[in-house]
N, C-alpha and C positions, 0 to 999 in steps of 0.2 A: 685483457684490460684490467687495471688494478684500481681499487678504490681504497683510499687510506683509512677512512672511517665513516660510519653513518649511524644515525640514531633512528630507531623506529618509533616515531611519535605519531599518535593518532591525530588526524585532521579534524578540526572542529568547524562545523558549518552552521551558521546561525539561520536556519530556515524558519525557525519559529514554530515547530510542531508542538502542540500542547493538548492536554486532555480537557475534558469539560466543555463548557459552552464556548470556550475560546477556540476558534477555528485556526488551524495552522496557517501561518502567513509567510509568504516569500519575503516580504518586507516586515521587519519587526516593528511593532507599534503597541500602544496601550489597548488591551482588550477588556480590562476590568477584571472582576472576580470570576474565576472559572467555576466556582461553586455557587454562585448567586442563583436565585430563583426569580421567576417573573413576579411582578407586583401582584399583591393579593387582590387588587381591583380588576385584574385581567381575568376574565372568565370566558375562555374560548369555547365557541359552540362546537360540538362534535361534528366531524366531517359527515356530509350527507351520505346515506347508505345507497347501495346500488339501485334500490327500488324507488327512491324518491324521484319524483317527476322533474324533468329538466324544463325550465321555463320556456315559453313560446317566444319566438322572435329572435332567437340566437342563430348565428351562422353555423354551418356544418362543422367548421373548424373548431368553434367554441364548444359545440356539443361533443365533439370527439375528445377534446381536452378534458372536459368534465367527466366523461365516461372513463378515460384512462386514469384520472386522479382517483375517482371513486373505487375503481377496481384495484389499483395499486396500493391505496392507503391501508388496506387490510393486511398488507405484507410489511409495512414500515413500522419499526418499533422504536421505543425511547429507552436509552440505556443510561443508567446511573452508576457511577463508580465511587466506591468508598475505600479509604485506606485506614488501616489500623495503626494507631500511634500510641506509644506509651508516654504518659505525662512525666516530665523530667523531675518534678517535685513529689507528686503523689504516687508515681509508678502505676497509676491506673491506666488501663488500655482504653483509648477513646476511638470512636469511629468518626473519621474526618471526611466530609464530602470532598471528592476530587473534581466533581463536575459531571456533565452530562454530554450525550451525543446521540447519534442516530444509528440505525442498522436496519437490516431487513431479513425476513425469513428465507432461509435457503431450501429447507426441505421440511417434511412433516415429522421428522424425528426430533425436531426442536433445535436444529443448528441455526445460529444467527450470525450473519456476517457483518462486520464493522471495520473501522480503521484500528490499527494497532495503537496509534497515539491516543485513541479514546480511552483505552483500558490500561495503558502503560503504567500509570502511577497507582492503580487500584489493587486492592486485595480481595474485595467483595464487590459483587455486581448484581444489579437487578434489571430486568427487562420488562417494560410495559407494552403490552400488545394493543392493537387498535380497539379492542373491546374494553380497554382500561384495566384489565386484569394484570397484576404484577407478579413476576416469578423470579426467584433466586436463580442466578446463572453461574456457571463455572466455565473456565477457559478450557477449550478443547485443543486449540493450536494457534500459534502465532507465526507471522512472517514479517519481522521488522524490516527486512530489506525491501519489501513491497508495501509496507504500511497496511497490512491486512491481519485480521484476527477472526477467530470463530469462537463464539460462546454457545453454550447449550442450556436449554431450559426443559423442564419436565412437564410441559403443557400438553394437554390432549391434542391429538393430531387434528381433530375437528376444529380447533381454534387456530390452527396454523395454515396460512395461505402462502405458499412459496411464490416468489416472483418468477415470471417468465424470462428466460435468458435470451438475449440477442447476440449479436456479434459486433465487435469493434472493428473488424477487418473491413466492413463495408460502410463505415461511417464516413461522411463527406462534409466538408466545410459548407455551412449554410443551412444544413438540415435542422429542423425543429427538435429541441430537447426539453425535457421537463425534469426539474430537480425537486425531490421530496425530502422531508426531514422534519426536525423539531427545532428550528432556530430559536435561540433565546429561551428554550424550555417551553415554548408554546405548543399547542396541539399540532396535528398534522398540517403542514403548510406546503403550498405548491408555488413554484416560480417557473417561468418559461423563458426560453431564449433560443439561441442557435448555437451550433458548433462554430466557434470562432477560429480555431486552428487545430492542427493535428501534429503528432510527432514531437510534442513538447517533452522536456525532461524535468524531473522533479527529484530533489534529494530526499531520501527516506530517513526515518528516525535513526536507522542503523548506519547511515552515511553512504549507502549504495545509491546508484542512480536508477530511478524508475523511468523506463522509456515508453515511448508511444503514448504519452499522457494526452488526454483530450482536454482542450481549453474551451470554455463556454462563457457566454455573457449572461446566462441565467443566474439570477441573484443567489449567491450561496453565502450564508451568514453563520456566525457562531452557533453551534449546535447541529448544523447540517453534516458535520463530519460523520462519515460512515453511511450516509443515506444514499439512495439510488439516483442515478442519472438515467432517464428513460428516453427512448425514441418516441415518435408520435403514435406508435402502435402499442406502447406500454411495455416494451421489452427492455430489459436491463442492458445498457451499453457501457456503464461506468459506475464507479463508486466515488462519490464526492470526497475529496481529501484535503484540498488546500485552496487558499485564495491569495491574490496579490493585493495587499492593502496597507495603507499607512495608518488607518484608523481602527482596524480590527473588524470592520463591517464590509459588506460587498462593495467593490469598486468596479464590478462588471468583468472581472478577470478571475475565473475560477478554474480549478483543475480536478480532473477525475481519473482514477486508475482504470485502464481499459478492461472491459469485461473478459476479453480473451485471456488476460493475465489472471483474473479472478477465477475463471472457469478451470484454468490449469492448476492453480494452487489450492483452492478450497478443498477439493477431494483429498489432497495430500495432507492438509492440516487436520481434516476429520479422521483420517486413517492413522497417521503417524505423529500428529501433534506438531510437526514442523515440515518445511518443504524438503523434498528429495532433490538435492542439487546434482545436476550432471557435472562430473569432474574427471580428472585424469590422474588423481593421486599426487598432485603437486600443490605446494603453497607458493604464494606470490609476494614479491616485495611490494610494500605499500606504495601506491601510485605517487603520493606526495614526496616520498623519499627518492623514488626513481627520477621524478622531475627535477629535484634539486641537483642531481648529478647529471642532468642533461640526457637521461635515458628515455627513449620513446618505445613503447611496446609493453608487453607483460613480462616482467623480469622474474624468472624462475628462482625462488628462494630456497626451496628444499624439495626433494623428490623421495617419495616413499618406496621402500624396497618392494619389488614385485608388482608395482602399480603399472597401469598403461603408460604413464610417463617414463617409468624406469625401463620398460620393455622397448620403448621407442628411442631410448638412449639419451633422454634429456638429462641435463646436469644443472644442479643448483649452485648457489654461491658457496664457496669453500674458503676456509681459513687455513693457511699453511702454518708450519711450526714456528715461523717468525711473526705470527699474528698478522700477516698480510692477507687482505681480502681479495679474492679472485672472482670475477664475474663469470657466471656460467652461460646458460642459454637465455635468449630473449625472443619471445614469440611476437612476430611483427605482422602476421596475417593468419586468418582462419578461413579455409575454403576460398582463398583468393581475395578476401576482403581485408583491407588494412586494419590493424589493431594497434591503437595508440596507448592502451592502458590495460591493466588486469581487469578492470571493471568492464571494458568493452569485450574482452575475451570471455569472461563469465557470461555476459549477455549472449554471445555467440553460442556458448555451450547450452544455455537455457533454450535458445531458439531451436537448436538441433534436437535436444532431448536425450534422455538416458537410452543407451544401447546403440545410438547412432555413431557413425564413423566420421571423423573430422580430419581434414588435412591441414596441418600447421606449418607455416613458414617460419623457420627458426634461424636466428643469427648467433654465431659464436666466434669470437676472435676475428671478426671481419668477414667471415664466410657464411653464406646462406645455404640452407638445405630445406627440403620438405620432408615431414614425417607424418605418418598416418596413425591416429590413436582412436580407440573406441571408448566412448563416454560411459562411465560407470555411475551408479547412484550412490550418493553420499548424504547422510543426514548432518 
């Protein structure tokens, strides 16, 4: 098959990810100043401590919610992002607030998990713990493809309370969830709701698809980005990341990155600073370009010498001496499951994991064959 010409142009998707108090929105709308602060007349009372008595006359469900909030609040943090900018006229370097967001304590070594879009525009960061102590933070690692980031602070371990981790594999529609964070820059805030839907997809700041996203009707507002979504037992099941809204505030449709994705990536970010991606030593034609030429599947663009893809006999796009472009292999299925794009294939690789063997169904010149490749780790 021959293609006369193509241009590799990046696709632009207006999902509305933004730092600061502006929560990323699937629908773009006015959210106001990302660096604004709450009115000076607002003086939030600190969240009640675990030892404060629970009032009489409340239902068992209310008491449980209160206990979960009091326990989890000590793990939720407030993140401020600052960018350094040089004044055009004076050449002075200024510290420009980029906004705020939420996060939570991952471990007692000072690792803090949040959304990538919360820190994306910043160069300096501070983290405020539940005891209102503020610490300078540095970036440990980022995963823009999954909208996750890890910061680190040098706080004493006694001041750090990690969240208990749950599993998103067992989450069901209708179960109670609790969303914690610092919406609009206020103190710790709790909203409750249910899981509205599962298996949603969300576009990350890097343009990749985040899969198996949890949808909830728990109110998620600007500033909740990076905060935890908990089950009724107080265990983390997701990281609040985006809302569907025309106004910038909650419309009852919020999205959270599943904790199983977080559990897999955060240790990699802490150790390597970036995700370790399973791959086969091949690059892929941009899905948007492939679609314009009516190609379905993951189109092999280039194969590295000596890679698993090379050993499996995969061939990329080539240009002959007359500058004519010839299509190579197109992966149309992985382990028997259809693949419509390179994004879907990469998701299949991530699901399998480094070191696993995957059977790929490949088409070339109208012929289909199966090849077996072993996934290698790549930064």
